[in-house]
Each structure stands twice: as structure tokens, then as C-alpha cells.
C-alpha positions as CSV (number, residue, x, y, z in Angstrom):
1,X,160.7,57.5,187.9
2,X,161.1,59.5,191.0
3,X,158.1,60.2,193.2
4,X,157.2,63.8,194.0
5,X,157.6,65.0,197.6
6,X,153.8,65.2,198.1
7,X,153.4,61.6,196.8
8,X,156.1,60.3,199.2
9,X,154.5,62.1,202.1
10,X,151.1,60.6,201.2
11,X,152.6,57.1,200.9
12,X,154.5,57.4,204.2
13,X,151.5,58.6,206.2
14,X,149.3,55.7,205.1
15,X,146.5,57.9,203.8
16,X,146.7,56.3,200.4
17,X,146.4,52.9,201.8
18,X,143.3,53.9,203.9
19,X,141.8,55.5,200.8
20,X,142.3,52.3,198.8
21,X,140.7,50.2,201.5
22,X,137.7,52.5,201.7
23,X,137.2,52.5,198.0
24,X,137.5,48.7,197.7
25,X,135.1,48.3,200.6
26,X,132.6,50.6,198.9
27,X,132.8,48.6,195.7
28,X,132.4,45.3,197.5
29,X,129.3,46.6,199.4
30,X,127.8,47.9,196.2
31,X,128.2,44.5,194.5
32,X,126.8,42.8,197.5
33,X,123.8,45.1,197.6
34,X,123.1,44.5,193.9
35,X,123.5,40.8,194.3
36,X,121.2,40.5,197.3
37,X,118.3,42.4,195.6
38,X,119.0,41.1,192.1
39,X,119.0,44.6,190.7
40,X,122.1,45.5,188.8
41,X,121.2,49.0,187.6
42,X,123.0,50.7,190.5
43,X,126.3,49.2,189.2
44,X,126.2,52.0,186.6
45,X,127.8,54.2,189.3
46,X,131.0,52.2,188.9
47,X,131.5,54.3,185.9
48,X,132.3,57.1,188.3
49,X,135.1,55.1,189.8
50,X,136.6,54.9,186.3
51,X,135.9,58.5,185.2
52,X,137.0,60.4,188.4
53,X,140.8,59.6,188.1
54,X,141.0,60.3,184.4
55,X,142.2,64.0,184.7
56,X,145.0,62.9,187.0
57,X,146.0,60.1,184.7
58,X,145.9,62.3,181.6
59,X,147.7,65.4,183.0
60,X,150.0,64.0,185.7
61,X,153.0,63.8,183.4
62,X,152.5,67.3,181.9
63,X,155.2,69.9,182.6
64,X,153.0,72.9,181.8
65,X,151.4,74.6,184.7
66,X,148.0,74.9,183.0
67,X,146.0,73.1,180.4
68,X,145.5,76.4,178.6
69,X,149.2,77.3,178.4
70,X,150.5,78.6,175.1
71,X,153.8,76.7,175.2
72,X,154.5,74.3,172.3
73,X,151.1,74.9,170.8
74,X,152.5,74.3,167.3
75,X,151.6,77.7,166.0
76,X,154.5,79.9,164.7
């Protein structure tokens, strides 16, 4: 699978690595804050870490320019 030009640019510039470090540090600090105060309700925000990349995961491989495109809709 070949990477797109924008993905290669992002990988070479190191922005993706910096983003991964920041996200992982945020998760570690959140777990630490919950463990110190023995209150685990704030961990529900971890759901956002799972929900936010879903559109990218679902529609990254699509060849159509839009979700609402009429190509190959199965009608006629």
C-alpha cells in the first residue's frame, strides 16, 4: 500500500511523531490524575480518543470524493 504524498510529508516532518507523543502524554497524565484522587469518572473522556479517528478510519479507503456521491449506489 503506497502512502499518499501528504502522508509522506507528514511522516518526514516529524509532526505525526510529535502528535503521538502529545496524545500519549495526555492519556498518561489523565490516568495519573484519576489514580491520585481515586476518581475514575473522568476516564470516560477516553471515549473521545476512540471516537475522534473513526471517520478517518471508515472513509480513508473510499475513492468517492464525497459521502453523498451517487456513484455505485445500487439503484438502476
